[in-house]
C-alpha positions as CSV (number, residue, x, y, z in Angstrom):
1,M,3.7,-77.4,57.9
2,H,1.3,-75.2,59.9
3,R,-0.6,-78.3,61.0
4,T,2.7,-79.9,62.2
5,L,3.6,-76.9,64.4
6,E,0.0,-76.6,65.7
7,R,-0.2,-80.3,66.7
8,H,3.1,-80.1,68.7
9,R,3.2,-77.3,71.1
10,M,6.7,-75.8,71.8
11,D,7.3,-75.1,75.6
12,W,9.1,-72.0,76.6
13,D,12.3,-73.8,77.6
14,N,12.6,-75.3,74.2
15,A,11.6,-72.0,72.6
16,R,14.4,-70.2,74.5
17,I,17.0,-72.7,73.2
18,F,15.6,-72.5,69.6
19,L,15.8,-68.6,69.6
20,A,19.3,-68.7,71.0
21,I,20.5,-70.9,68.1
22,Y,18.5,-68.8,65.6
23,R,20.1,-65.6,66.8
24,A,23.7,-66.9,67.4
25,S,23.9,-69.2,64.4
26,T,26.1,-71.8,66.2
27,L,25.5,-74.2,69.1
28,R,28.6,-72.9,70.9
29,A,27.5,-69.3,70.8
30,A,24.0,-70.2,71.8
31,A,25.3,-72.3,74.7
32,G,27.4,-69.3,75.8
33,Q,24.3,-67.0,75.8
34,L,22.2,-69.5,77.7
35,G,24.9,-70.5,80.2
36,I,24.7,-74.2,79.4
37,D,27.0,-76.7,77.6
38,Q,27.0,-77.1,73.9
39,A,26.1,-80.8,74.0
40,T,22.9,-80.0,75.9
41,V,21.9,-77.4,73.3
42,G,22.4,-79.9,70.5
43,R,20.4,-82.6,72.3
44,R,17.6,-80.2,73.0
45,L,17.4,-79.1,69.4
46,N,17.4,-82.7,68.1
47,A,14.6,-83.5,70.6
48,L,12.6,-80.5,69.6
49,E,12.9,-81.3,65.9
50,D,11.9,-84.9,66.6
51,S,8.8,-83.8,68.6
52,L,7.7,-81.4,65.9
53,G,8.5,-83.8,63.0
54,A,10.3,-81.0,61.2
55,R,13.8,-79.8,60.5
56,L,14.2,-76.3,61.9
57,F,17.8,-75.6,60.8
58,L,20.1,-76.4,58.0
59,R,23.6,-77.3,59.3
60,T,26.0,-75.4,57.1
61,P,29.7,-74.6,57.4
62,S,28.8,-71.0,58.1
63,G,26.4,-71.9,60.9
64,Y,22.8,-72.9,61.5
65,L,20.3,-71.4,59.0
66,A,16.6,-71.5,59.6
67,T,14.5,-73.7,57.3
68,P,11.0,-72.6,56.2
69,A,9.7,-74.5,59.2
70,G,12.3,-72.8,61.4
71,E,11.2,-69.4,60.1
72,L,7.6,-70.2,60.9
73,A,8.6,-71.3,64.4
74,V,10.5,-68.0,65.0
75,T,7.2,-66.1,65.1
76,A,5.7,-68.4,67.7
77,A,8.9,-68.5,69.8
78,Q,9.2,-64.8,69.8
79,A,5.6,-64.4,71.0
80,M,6.4,-66.8,73.8
81,E,9.5,-64.9,74.7
82,A,7.6,-61.6,74.8
83,A,4.9,-63.1,77.1
84,A,7.6,-64.6,79.4
85,L,9.5,-61.3,79.6
86,Q,6.4,-59.3,80.2
87,F,5.5,-61.7,83.1
88,Q,9.0,-61.3,84.5
89,R,8.8,-57.5,84.3
90,E,5.4,-57.4,85.9
91,M,6.5,-59.7,88.8
92,Q,9.6,-57.5,89.3
93,G,7.4,-54.4,89.1
94,I,5.5,-55.5,92.2
95,D,8.6,-56.6,94.1
96,N,9.2,-54.2,96.9
97,R,12.3,-55.8,98.3
98,L,15.4,-53.6,98.3
99,C,17.6,-56.5,97.3
100,G,18.5,-58.5,94.2
101,V,20.1,-57.6,90.9
102,V,19.8,-54.4,88.9
103,R,21.3,-54.3,85.4
104,V,22.5,-50.9,84.3
105,T,24.0,-50.1,80.9
106,T,25.7,-46.9,79.7
107,S,28.8,-45.7,77.9
108,D,32.2,-46.0,79.5
109,T,32.6,-42.2,79.8
110,M,29.3,-41.7,81.6
111,A,30.1,-44.7,83.8
112,A,33.4,-43.1,84.8
113,T,32.1,-39.6,85.3
114,F,28.9,-40.3,87.3
115,V,27.2,-43.6,87.0
116,V,29.7,-45.6,89.1
117,D,29.6,-43.0,91.8
118,A,25.8,-43.1,91.8
119,M,26.0,-46.9,92.2
120,R,28.5,-46.5,95.0
121,R,25.8,-44.4,96.9
122,L,23.2,-47.0,96.1
123,H,25.4,-49.7,97.5
124,A,26.0,-47.7,100.7
125,A,22.3,-47.2,101.2
126,H,21.1,-50.7,100.1
127,P,24.0,-53.2,100.3
128,A,21.7,-56.1,99.4
129,I,21.2,-54.7,95.9
130,R,23.8,-56.1,93.5
131,I,24.6,-54.0,90.4
132,V,25.5,-55.5,87.1
133,L,27.0,-52.6,85.1
134,T,27.7,-53.0,81.3
135,T,29.5,-50.3,79.3
136,G,29.6,-50.0,75.6
137,T,28.2,-48.1,72.6
138,E,25.6,-50.7,71.6
139,I,22.0,-49.9,72.3
140,T,21.0,-52.5,74.8
141,S,17.4,-53.8,74.7
142,L,15.4,-53.0,77.8
143,T,12.3,-54.7,76.3
144,R,14.2,-58.0,76.2
145,R,15.5,-57.6,79.7
146,E,19.2,-57.2,78.6
147,A,19.2,-54.3,81.1
148,D,16.8,-52.7,83.7
149,L,18.1,-49.2,83.4
150,A,20.0,-47.4,80.6
151,V,21.8,-44.0,80.6
152,R,21.8,-42.9,77.0
153,T,22.4,-39.9,74.7
154,L,19.4,-40.7,72.6
155,K,15.8,-40.5,73.7
156,P,14.0,-43.8,72.9
157,T,10.8,-43.8,70.9
158,S,9.3,-47.1,72.1
159,P,6.0,-46.5,74.0
160,D,7.0,-49.2,76.4
161,L,10.0,-47.2,77.7
162,I,10.0,-44.4,80.3
163,S,12.6,-41.8,79.8
164,R,13.7,-38.9,82.0
165,H,16.0,-36.1,80.9
166,L,19.0,-35.8,83.1
167,V,21.2,-33.0,81.7
168,K,22.2,-31.1,78.6
169,R,26.0,-31.2,78.2
170,S,28.5,-29.4,76.0
171,M,31.2,-30.7,73.7
172,G,34.3,-28.9,72.4
173,L,37.5,-29.6,70.5
174,Y,40.6,-30.5,72.3
175,A,44.2,-31.5,71.6
176,A,47.3,-32.2,73.6
177,P,49.9,-29.4,74.2
178,S,52.5,-31.5,72.4
179,Y,50.3,-31.9,69.4
180,L,49.6,-28.1,69.1
181,A,53.3,-27.3,69.7
182,L,54.1,-29.5,66.7
183,R,51.2,-28.7,64.3
184,G,50.0,-25.3,65.5
185,M,46.4,-24.2,66.3
186,P,43.9,-25.3,63.6
187,E,42.3,-22.6,61.5
188,Q,38.6,-22.4,61.4
189,G,36.7,-22.9,58.1
190,V,39.3,-24.9,56.1
191,G,38.1,-28.4,57.0
192,L,40.9,-28.9,59.5
193,A,43.4,-28.9,56.7
194,G,46.9,-30.0,57.8
195,H,45.6,-31.6,61.0
196,D,45.0,-35.1,62.3
197,I,41.8,-36.0,64.1
198,V,40.8,-38.6,66.6
199,V,37.2,-39.9,65.9
200,Y,34.7,-42.6,66.7
201,Q,34.2,-45.4,64.3
202,G,31.4,-44.9,61.9
203,S,29.2,-47.5,63.6
204,V,29.4,-45.5,66.8
205,A,29.1,-41.9,65.6
206,P,28.4,-41.6,61.9
207,R,28.5,-37.8,62.1
208,H,32.2,-38.0,62.7
209,R,32.6,-38.9,59.1
210,D,31.6,-35.3,58.2
211,K,32.1,-33.1,61.2
212,I,33.4,-32.9,64.7
213,C,31.9,-30.2,67.0
214,R,30.1,-28.8,63.9
215,E,33.5,-28.2,62.0
216,P,33.8,-30.1,58.7
217,V,36.6,-32.6,58.6
218,T,36.9,-32.6,54.8
219,N,40.6,-32.0,54.7
220,A,41.7,-33.6,57.9
221,R,43.6,-36.9,58.2
222,V,42.1,-39.5,60.5
223,A,44.8,-40.7,62.8
224,I,42.7,-43.3,64.7
225,E,39.1,-44.5,64.9
226,V,37.9,-45.8,68.3
227,N,34.7,-47.3,69.7
228,S,35.2,-46.1,73.3
229,G,34.9,-42.6,74.8
230,L,37.7,-43.3,77.2
231,M,40.0,-44.4,74.3
232,L,39.0,-41.2,72.4
233,L,40.1,-39.2,75.4
234,D,43.3,-41.2,75.8
235,A,44.3,-40.8,72.2
236,A,43.8,-37.1,72.3
237,R,45.8,-36.8,75.5
238,K,48.7,-38.7,73.8
239,G,48.9,-36.2,71.0
240,M,47.3,-38.2,68.2
241,G,45.1,-35.4,67.0
242,V,42.2,-33.1,67.6
243,A,39.2,-34.7,69.2
244,E,35.6,-33.8,70.1
245,L,35.2,-34.4,73.8
246,P,32.7,-33.6,76.6
247,C,33.7,-30.3,78.2
248,H,33.0,-31.6,81.7
249,M,35.7,-34.2,81.2
250,A,38.3,-32.3,79.2
251,D,38.1,-28.8,80.7
252,G,40.8,-28.6,83.4
253,D,42.6,-31.7,82.1
254,P,46.3,-30.7,82.2
255,L,47.0,-33.0,79.3
256,L,44.6,-31.2,77.0
257,V,44.1,-27.7,75.6
258,R,40.7,-26.3,74.3
259,V,40.8,-25.6,70.6
260,W,38.5,-22.7,69.6
261,P,36.8,-22.1,73.0
262,D,33.9,-20.4,71.3
263,R,33.1,-23.6,69.3
264,V,30.6,-25.7,71.2
265,D,28.0,-28.5,70.4
266,H,25.5,-30.0,72.8
267,Y,24.0,-33.4,73.7
268,D,21.4,-34.7,76.0
269,V,21.6,-37.4,78.6
270,W,18.5,-39.6,79.3
271,L,17.7,-42.2,82.0
272,V,15.6,-44.9,80.4
273,M,13.7,-47.9,82.0
274,H,10.9,-50.2,81.0
275,G,7.5,-49.0,82.2
276,D,6.8,-52.4,83.9
277,L,10.0,-52.0,86.0
278,S,9.2,-48.5,87.2
279,R,7.4,-50.1,90.2
280,S,10.2,-52.3,91.3
281,A,11.8,-51.0,94.5
282,R,15.3,-51.9,93.6
283,V,15.2,-50.5,90.1
284,R,13.5,-47.4,91.4
285,A,16.3,-47.0,94.0
286,A,19.0,-47.3,91.3
287,A,17.2,-44.8,89.1
288,D,16.9,-42.4,92.0
289,A,20.6,-42.7,92.7
290,I,21.4,-41.7,89.1
291,I,18.9,-38.9,89.1
292,E,20.5,-37.5,92.3
293,S,23.7,-36.9,90.3
294,F,21.9,-34.1,88.5
295,P,20.1,-31.7,90.8
296,G,16.9,-30.4,89.0
297,A,16.7,-33.4,86.7
């Protein structure tokens, strides 16, 4: 098997298609990721298997599963992918043109409160830069070039990534006036007994299973679980329950009341980029626009 794969070199274009099928498990999903049609993906896979003289996938009702030969090919293909992405990053790193695409990823709440405004300033200064903004709770891979910049609440540990602390922010507990009029102000120290809470899904914020803003939720009833900060805010505004929210968003909101103003928790906000892209003029300009949102960052 090793000799078969050694005799027939896999080029990067074929490796890219092979990895897409391996990760997506179906031709349709792989084609969507690659931006090509499904028939082309199928033809390229058949041609690759013919050239290697090996079956790389088992076709099953649940999707494409790698064979032993396919598992062996994954290592080689991933090495090719890493080399291609490094080359791309290095080329972008020496690109001094203030034009082109910059991919930014962050949460919807941070996008709404400051990232979009920072990108507005970037566009005004450098209109030839096109921003592709993705919001969500998933941790996007900067190493695999899924984004150029990320604004996150967790500091990355990868040595390939550069991080800059932007700000430390506070969180508190909030509820709608209508909710408090009906249910009363919660009592501290009883696990929010007799109250409904609005929380993130466990995959987004596992800590919400046990506590919100350092208060145990042992006796609370979960009214709704969401995967979006803006939905968390909206559910609290509409009286569904008590929610942990960023103070800079919720303070002064006429649809919310602060519960226990002395109860506070904190989180940090980080700007993250790949080290190879820190020398790209357009990525640097986008990073500077975000940093300017936080004097002293």
